C-alpha positions in Angstrom: -49.0 -5.2 43.8 -50.0 -8.1 41.6 -46.1 -7.2 39.9 -44.5 -7.8 42.7 -46.3 -10.5 44.0 -45.6 -12.6 40.1 -42.0 -11.2 40.0 -41.3 -12.7 43.6 -42.8 -16.3 43.1 -41.2 -16.5 39.6 -37.7 -15.2 41.0 -38.4 -17.4 43.6 -38.7 -21.0 41.0 -35.8 -19.6 39.3 -33.8 -19.5 42.1 -35.1 -23.0 43.5 -34.6 -24.3 40.4 -30.8 -22.9 40.1 -29.7 -24.4 43.3 -30.9 -27.3 42.6 -29.1 -28.1 39.0 -26.0 -26.5 41.0 -26.8 -29.6 43.4 -26.6 -32.3 40.9 -23.7 -30.6 38.6 -21.4 -33.2 37.1 -24.4 -35.8 37.2 -26.6 -35.4 33.6 -29.2 -37.5 34.4 -30.6 -36.1 37.7 -29.9 -32.9 35.8 -32.3 -33.8 33.3 -34.9 -34.4 36.3 -34.2 -31.2 38.5 -34.2 -28.9 35.1 -37.3 -30.5 34.3 -39.2 -30.6 37.4 -38.3 -26.8 37.8 -39.3 -25.7 34.0 -43.0 -27.6 35.1 -43.0 -26.2 38.6 -42.9 -22.7 37.0 -45.5 -23.1 34.8 -47.3 -24.3 37.5 -46.5 -21.4 40.2 -46.9 -18.6 37.5 -50.1 -19.7 36.8 -50.8 -20.0 40.1 -50.6 -16.8 40.9 -52.1 -14.7 38.0 -55.2 -17.1 38.6 -54.8 -15.3 42.3 -53.7 -11.8 41.7 -55.7 -10.8 38.8 -58.5 -12.8 39.1 -58.8 -14.5 35.4 -57.8 -17.5 33.8 -53.7 -17.7 33.2 -55.0 -18.6 28.9 -51.2 -18.0 28.3 -50.4 -20.9 29.9 -53.4 -23.0 29.0 -52.5 -26.7 28.0 -55.1 -27.0 25.0 -52.3 -26.9 22.1 -49.1 -26.6 24.5 -47.3 -29.8 23.2 -47.8 -28.7 19.9 -47.5 -24.8 20.4 -43.9 -26.0 21.6 -43.2 -28.6 19.4 -43.3 -25.4 16.7 -41.8 -22.9 18.4 -39.2 -25.5 19.7 -38.2 -26.7 15.6 -37.9 -22.6 15.3 -35.5 -22.3 17.2 -33.1 -25.1 16.6 -33.4 -24.5 13.0 -32.5 -20.8 14.0 -29.2 -21.8 15.3 -28.8 -24.7 12.9 -29.0 -22.0 10.1 -25.8 -19.9 12.5 -24.0 -22.9 12.7 -24.6 -23.9 8.3 -22.9 -19.5 7.6 -20.1 -20.8 9.8 -20.0 -24.0 9.2 -19.0 -22.9 5.7 -16.9 -20.2 6.1 -14.5 -22.2 7.8 -15.3 -20.9 11.6 -16.8 -24.2 12.7 -15.8 -27.5 12.0 -16.4 -30.6 13.5 -13.8 -33.5 15.1 -16.1 -36.3 16.0 -18.8 -36.7 18.4 -19.0 -35.7 21.9 -20.8 -36.9 24.8 -24.4 -37.4 24.2 -24.6 -38.2 28.3 -23.4 -34.5 28.8 -26.8 -33.1 25.8 -28.7 -35.0 28.3 -27.6 -32.9 31.5 -28.0 -29.7 28.7 -31.7 -30.8 28.3 -32.9 -30.6 31.7 -30.8 -27.6 32.7 -32.0 -25.3 28.7 -35.9 -26.0 29.9 -35.3 -24.7 33.4 -34.0 -21.5 32.3 -35.9 -21.2 29.2 -39.3 -21.6 30.8 -38.5 -19.3 33.7 -36.7 -16.6 31.9 -40.0 -16.8 29.9 -42.6 -16.9 32.3 -40.4 -13.9 34.5 -39.6 -11.7 31.1 -43.1 -12.5 29.0 -44.9 -13.6 31.5 -44.7 -11.0 33.9 -42.4 -8.1 33.1 -43.3 -7.9 29.4 -47.1 -8.3 29.3 -47.6 -5.8 32.8 -45.8 -3.0 31.4 -47.4 -3.8 27.9 -50.6 -2.8 29.8 -49.2 0.8 30.0 -46.9 2.0 27.5 -48.3 0.0 24.6 -46.6 -3.2 22.7 -43.5 -1.6 21.2 -42.0 0.2 23.7 -43.1 -2.6 25.9 -41.4 -4.7 23.7 -37.9 -2.4 23.3 -37.8 -1.6 27.4 -38.2 -5.3 27.9 -35.6 -6.3 25.2 -33.3 -4.5 26.8 -33.7 -5.4 30.3 -32.8 -9.1 28.9 -29.6 -8.0 26.8 -28.6 -6.4 30.0 -29.6 -9.2 32.6 -26.5 -11.1 30.2 -23.8 -8.9 31.2 -23.3 -10.8 34.2 -22.6 -13.8 32.5 -18.9 -15.2 32.3 -17.4 -13.5 28.7 -20.2 -10.8 28.4 -19.4 -7.7 25.6 -21.9 -4.9 25.4 -21.9 -6.2 21.8 -23.1 -9.2 22.7 -26.0 -8.2 25.8 -27.1 -5.8 22.3 -27.0 -8.8 20.4 -29.3 -11.2 23.0 -31.5 -8.0 23.2 -32.5 -7.8 19.1 -32.4 -11.6 18.6 -33.8 -12.8 21.6 -35.9 -10.0 23.6 -37.0 -8.7 20.4 -37.9 -11.9 18.5 -39.1 -13.7 21.5 -41.5 -10.9 22.8 -42.5 -10.5 19.6 -43.8 -14.5 19.6 -45.8 -14.3 22.3 -47.4 -10.9 21.0 -48.0 -13.2 18.4 -49.8 -16.1 19.8 -50.9 -14.5 23.2 -49.3 -17.2 24.9 -46.1 -18.7 26.7 -45.7 -22.2 24.3 -43.8 -20.9 20.9 -41.8 -18.5 23.1 -41.1 -21.7 25.5 -40.0 -23.2 22.6 -38.1 -20.8 20.6 -35.9 -20.5 23.9 -35.0 -23.9 24.6 -34.8 -25.2 20.5 -32.0 -22.0 20.3 -30.5 -22.7 23.2 -30.5 -26.7 23.6 -29.2 -26.6 20.1 -26.3 -24.5 20.5 -25.0 -26.3 23.5 -26.5 -29.4 23.6 -26.5 -30.2 20.2 -23.6 -28.1 18.6 -21.5 -27.7 21.7 -20.7 -24.0 21.5 -20.7 -21.4 24.7 -24.2 -19.9 25.5 -24.2 -16.4 26.3 -20.7 -16.3 27.4 -20.7 -19.5 30.0 -19.0 -22.2 29.0 -21.1 -25.1 28.8 -20.6 -29.5 29.2 -19.7 -30.6 25.3 -23.1 -32.0 24.0 -23.6 -33.8 21.5 -21.0 -32.9 19.0 -16.9 -32.3 19.4 -16.7 -29.0 18.1 -14.6 -26.1 18.0 -14.3 -22.5 16.8 -12.0 -19.2 15.1 -12.0 -16.5 12.8 -13.9 -13.2 13.1 -15.2 -12.2 16.5 -18.1 -10.5 14.4 -18.9 -13.9 12.9 -18.0 -16.2 15.7 -19.1 -14.0 18.3 -15.7 -14.8 20.5 -16.2 -16.0 24.1 -19.3 -14.8 24.2 -21.0 -18.1 21.4 -22.3 -17.5 18.2 -25.3 -15.4 19.9 -22.9 -12.4 19.1 -22.6 -13.6 15.5 -23.8 -11.5 12.9 -26.0 -14.3 11.5 -28.1 -14.4 15.0 -28.6 -10.9 14.9 -29.8 -10.9 11.2 -32.1 -14.5 11.5 -33.9 -12.7 14.9 -34.8 -9.7 13.5 -36.7 -11.5 10.1 -37.8 -13.7 12.2 -38.5 -11.0 15.1 -40.5 -9.5 12.0 -42.3 -12.5 10.6 -43.8 -13.0 14.5 -44.8 -9.3 14.0 -46.6 -9.2 10.8 -48.6 -12.2 12.5 -49.6 -10.3 15.4 -50.7 -7.2 13.6 -52.8 -9.6 11.1 -54.3 -11.1 14.5 -54.5 -7.7 16.2 -52.8 -8.8 19.0 -51.0 -5.2 18.7 -51.9 -2.9 21.7 -51.6 0.6 20.7 -49.7 3.2 23.6 -52.6 4.0 26.0 -53.7 3.5 29.3 -55.8 -0.2 30.2 -57.5 -0.7 32.5 -57.2 -3.5 35.2 -57.9 -6.6 33.8 -55.2 -7.6 31.3 -54.9 -7.2 27.7 -54.0 -10.8 27.2 -57.6 -12.0 27.5 -59.4 -9.8 25.8 -57.1 -9.9 22.6 -56.9 -13.3 23.1 -60.8 -13.8 23.0 
């Protein structure tokens, strides 16, 4: 039942946040406010429901060291997407035609903050963490990564290739970031940094979604294998390559810290508490 209660709580916040953002669509400043509030509320509700259903401190969203952890993740995510764009730019697939819309970037900041936080508390905080208790780290990483990729099949311009790419570069990488730290802050930062760089800075599609123009007025053309086509650069082989490399780095760190749970049954107390100590 703890899984059901946690899932329902996080999904409710995600739906409420989505409805709120839809209600202020077209007003970037209100999108910033609503999106930021939805992100904060998702963290608060997740921490509350975990404490109530598992009778333990919600260490994975503990506030100590949260800001620098989010900052590190943000830099990693933004740097990764920038590396993808640099490769596309150097080969002539990405072009910048001037300044885009700074106010559009403001609205995208709020939208992507809400999306990053709600998806991380759902997929890493609830789904991966509880599945890992039964299956161990590696099986849980694969299962929830595939589920995360499959969830993007409902997006506009979705494709099996795009879902596969998301499963690897996001589902695997973000889960690995959680395993390495046993906290949600770094994966939240990576997720937000990647998505905001894609939309708010470089003005590209995000997982098949056409987003408002960001800081740069840009265009892309070329082979879908390199550009991702209508799905956006997340469907690019460059994105998959960088995602795999960062996943390997995070899992190496997780092994060094002893954070990888073998395939075994655990008791009702969450493995997170034991590993963080």
